[in-house]
N, C-alpha and C positions, 0 to 999 in steps of 0.2 A: 626688456620688452621691445618688440619691433613696432613701428608705427604703421597703421593701416590707413590708406587714403583712397577714397572712391573718386576716380578722376572723370569718368565719362559715363553718361547714362543712356544715350540714344545714338543710333546710327541710321543713315539712310537705308532704305529697304534693300537696295541692290547688294549691300554688304552683309545683310543679316543672316542669310541662309547658308553662308559659306564659312569654312574654317581654313586654316593655313594649308596651302597646297590644293585648294579646291577652285574650280573655275568660276569666275564671276560672270563672264560672258565670252562669246566668240563671234567673230565676223567673217563671213565667207567672201573671198575674193575670187577672181576668175582664173587664178593660176598660183604657182608656188610663191611663198613669201620668204625672200632671202634678205631683204633689206631690214636693218635693225631700226627699232622705233626711236622716236624722240618725243618727249612730252613738254608742252608749254601750256601753263594754265590748266584748263580742262580739256585740252585737245591733245590727242596722240597721233603722230604722223608716221607713215611708213610707205614704202613702195612695194610693188608686186610685179611679178613677171607677166601680168595681164596688161602691162603698160601704164597703169594708173598710180598716181600718188594719192593716198587716202588721208583724210582728216576725220577722226572719230571722236565722239564724246568719251572721255575716260571713265565716266561713271556707269554708262549703260551700253556702250559700243554702238550707239546710233551714229550714222554717218552725217557729218556736217557738210562735206563736199568731197569731190574727187577731181583730179586733174589728169587728163590723158596726154601722155607723151607718145612718141612715135615708135617705141620699142620697149623691151624689158627694162625693169629697174632693179639693179643689184645694189646700187649706191644707197647709203643711209642718209637721212635728212639731217641738216644742221639749221638751227633756228637762231636768229639774231635780230633784235629790234623789229619784231612783228613780221619778219620775212623768213620763209623756209627755203633753203638752198639744197639742191640735189642734182646728181648726175644721172644721165640716161644712156642706154645703149643705142639711141638714135643719134649719138655724137653731139649732144647738147648738155650744157650746164644750165639749170633753171633757177630762177628766183621768183617765188610765188608768194602772194599775200596770204598770211596765215588765217586772217579773219574770214576771207571769202573765196579763196582759191583762185584769185585772178592773177594772171601772169604779169609780173613786173618787167622782166627781161629774160632773154636766153642768149647764151654765148656758144657759138659753134666750135667744136674741136674737129679732129680728123678721124677719130675712131672712138670706140666705146669709152664711157666714163663710169667705171665700176668703183673707183675710189670715192670715198666720202669726203665732202667739203669740210673745210675748217675756216672760220672767219676770225680775223684779228686786225684791229685798228683800221677797219673799213675796207679790208682787202680779203677776198676769198681765195683760198689755195686748194687746189685739187689736182690729182693726177689723171692721166689718160693712157689708153692703149696705143696712142700715137707717139709714145715715149716721152711726152712732155709733162712737166709740172707747170700748171697755170697759176698766175696771180691776176685776179680780175677785180676791178673796182666794183664794190657792192652797189653803188648808187645807180650806175647805168649799164653795168656789164661790159664795160670797155676793158681791153687788155692792158694791164700794167707791164707785165713781162712774162716770158715763159722760159723755162730751162729744159734743154733737151738732154735726156739720158740715153743710154745705149740700147734700151729695150722697154717693154711695156711697164707701166706703173699701175699696179692694183692696190698697193698699200695706200692708206689714207694719211695725209700729212699731219704733223703736230708742230705747233708754233710755240716757241719759248724764247723770251729775251731777244727778240729780233732775228731769230734764226728759224728756218723751216726745215724740219726733219722728215724724210720720206724714204721708203725702201723701193727697190726696183727689181725687175726680173733679170737685170744684168748682174745680179748678186751684190750690188752695192747699197749701203746705207748712205744717203746724202745729207749734208748740212748746207743749206742754201741761205745766203743773206737775204732777209725779207725786203729791205729797201730797194735793192736793184737786181736781185736774181743771180748774183755772182756766187760762185762756189767757195765755200769756206773750207770744207774738207769732205772726203768720202772714204768709207771703210769697206773693204771687200771681204765678204763672207765666201763660203764655198758653194752656195746654191742660191736660187731665187729667194726674194723676200716678198712674201704676201702680207706678213704681219705689219701692223701699224705701230710706229714707235711711241714711246711714252717717256717723258722727262721728269726726273726727280732729283733734287739736290745736286745739280751740276752733272748729272749722268743721264744719258739717253739709253733706253732699254728697247730691244727688239728681238723677235724670233726670226729664224731662218730655216729654209728647207734643207739645210745641212745638219738639222736636228739640234742646233744650239740656240740657247738664249744668250744674247750678248749684252754686256754693260760697257758702254764707251763714254769716255770723258767728253763733255760737250765742248771743251776749250779747243781740243786738237784732234779728236777722234781716236785717241789711243785706247787700247783695250784695258779695261779695269778687271773684268773677269768674264768667263763664259761657262755655261752649264750645258752638258750634253744630255739630251733626252733620247728616246728610242724611235723617234719618227719626225716627220715634217711638223712645222709649227706655223699654222695659219692664224692662230689666235693672237690677239694683241695683249700685251701685259697690262695689268692693273696693279697699282702700287698704293698701299694704305698702311700707315704706321710702321714703315720699315720692312714690309713684306711684299714681295712681288708674286702675283697670282697669274697663271697662264695655262691655257689648254693646249693639248697636243693630239696629233693623229695616232698616237700610240694608245688612245682611249683615256689618257690620264689628264688630271688637273694637278698642277704643281704649285706649291708654296715655297718660295725661295727667299732667303735673307737678302735684303736689298744691298747690304754693304759688301758681302763677299760671295754671294751666289750659292751658299751651302743650302742643302735641302732641309726644309722644315717638316713638310709632309707631302705625300702624294697619294691620291686616290684614283681608282679606275672606274669608269663607266663601262657600258657594254658596247660602245661604239666610238669612233673617232670624234674628238672635240675640236671643231672648227671655230666655235664661237669664243668671244672674248668675255671674261668674267666681269660681273658687276657686283660691287660690294656695298651693302647698305645695312647699317645698324648691326654689324657683327655677323651678317649672313652673306655668303657668296653665292650668287646666282649664275648658272651656266647651263647651256643647252648642249645636247649630244646627238650624234647620228643614230643612237638607239631610240630616238623619238621622245626622250624624256627631257623635261626641264628640272634641274636639280637646285635645291637650296642646301648649301653646305655650311657646316660650322667652321668658322675660320681658325678655331683652336687646333683641330685635328683633322679637318676635312670630312668628318662624319656626315652622313646624309640626314638632315632634319626632316625633309619631305621631298617628294618628287611628283611630277605631274606628267602623264603620258599623253602626247598628241598623236595624231594619226599619220605622221610622217617625220622624216629626219628634221632636226633643227639646225640650220646654218646661220640664222639671224641671232645676233647677240641680244640678251635680255636687257630691258630698261625698267627701272623701278621708280614708282612715284606714288605717294599718298596711299600706301598700304596695298598696292597692286604691282605685280610684275607683268610687263607687256612683252610678248614675243610672237613672232610669226613662225610658221611651219611649212614644210613641203606638202602638207595635206591641203593646202590652199586656204587655210584658216589663219586668222590673227586672234591671239588669245589674251585675255586678262585673267590672271590667277591671283588668288588671295595670298598675301605674304604672311601676316601675323594673325589674321582673324579679326582685325579691326582696322578702320580707315586711318586713324591718327588722332592727334590731340589738337586739331586745328580749330575746332568749333565748340569750345567748352561752354561759352555763354549760352548759346542756343540749347546745348545739351541739358544744362541744369534747369532749363525752363520746361522740360518735357518729362516730368516724373511719371512713374507708373505705380498705381496702387497694387497691382497684381504681382509686382516683382520688385523687391527691395533688397539692397545690399548695404550693410553699414558695419563699421568697426565698433566693437565694444570698448568704451574708454578704459584705459589703464590695464588692459588685458591683451594677450595674444590670441584673441578670438574674433571670429567673423560671423555676423548674423546674416543669413540669407533666407528670404521668404519668397516663395513663388507658387502660383496657382498651377504651374506646369512643371514637368521635370526640368531640372537645372544641372549644369555641369560647370566645373572649373578647369581651365586649361592654363598651361604655362604660355609664355609669350611665343615659344617655338611650336606650339600646337600640341604638346603632350598633355593627355588627359590626366589631371591630378586627382579629381574626385567626381563621382557621379551622384546626384541627389534626386530623390523623388520630390513630388510636390509637397508643399507644406513649409514649416519653419525649421531651420537648422542652425545649430551653433557649431562652428568648426574651429578647432585648435590649430592655429597657424604658427605656433612657436618653433616648429621644426622646419618650416618652409624656408627656402633660400630667399634672400633679398631679390627684388625684381618686380616685374609687371605681370599680372595675371588677368585672365579674361573669364568673367562669369557670364554664362549664357543660359537663357531660359527658353522654353518651348514656345513662348509667345512672340518670338522674333525680335527680341531686344537684348542688348548686352550692356554690361558695365565693366569698366576697367578698374582694377585695384592695384595699388602699388604698395609693396611691403618693403620697409627700410628700417 
């Protein structure tokens, strides 16, 4: 016999009327949103081509503040110690207080900053179209050092074990020593590098516009393996549990074995995939130029659900507390339901809000579930698949054949319970 556990009985209203892949809210900006979001606490931050950095409430999309820069924002925000860092096409790097949107400092470059910042050990690293990788002190915005490459830097840096990795339009992947900005090594691909590198287990991974995903040893930049796709790779790799996930302009999303680069699976959308995948709880989220946000099963790449926006998606998705946040070229920023529940973060409050008109309980010592509701009720899997639809009244359900896992029981009175079968 499997054990049935009722985990949560109530959710805030903004999450109640939606299911997996349904919009929670959207916020209209004044232009396209290409900046990828960053969540800190109950605040989601992103930039727009309307020149503003936005801070919205994650629950309802209400704006907390916005900060105006002098030009478009392609760069994605990075938050550390209550400060959000972002680059602008007005030739500045910004440090802004997350709480109130007040400017802490800004550092001037010589050209656009579309690269996204990375902060490590009190230093901000970011690339610029002026060919330089900048290292800036986060306390006051003063320059620590800069390293000049041979062409533009669009790629966002990654810091690991005292080394900064970044790609350039001069076809090189660079490994720069973080303390002093000296070159450790560089590796030449056959085309520009837009993709941002990712480090795992002593190997740095990056995509190139020569159609290859590269795996290089961090010690000396020697090639471990490379995998040939069918087009440019703007997407940045995401590695979880020995698998590398990356998008491609051949419309595909690839899953490669981290150790040897062999293909695990590949799926195709209906448009080029510029965005970088985000993996949370066994689901891979990625946007496409076909206007869709996709939730993919990491086992085989099958589509669990998709949500269509009004424009192409170049911003990479960000997932937090049961919602996936992403911007679109339709000038909107979206919050989309992931699982159909917000999460298990507030059990104590939840159990203090029982509902007499909707009850869910396991029958002791049996594989049965009792559901009673004054409205129509439904049971969904954690991925949003409808398991059973019930009319109002009392029902006894045999769960003996159900797979182990988490299920959502929803009633028409705008409340939900989560059950776990194990």
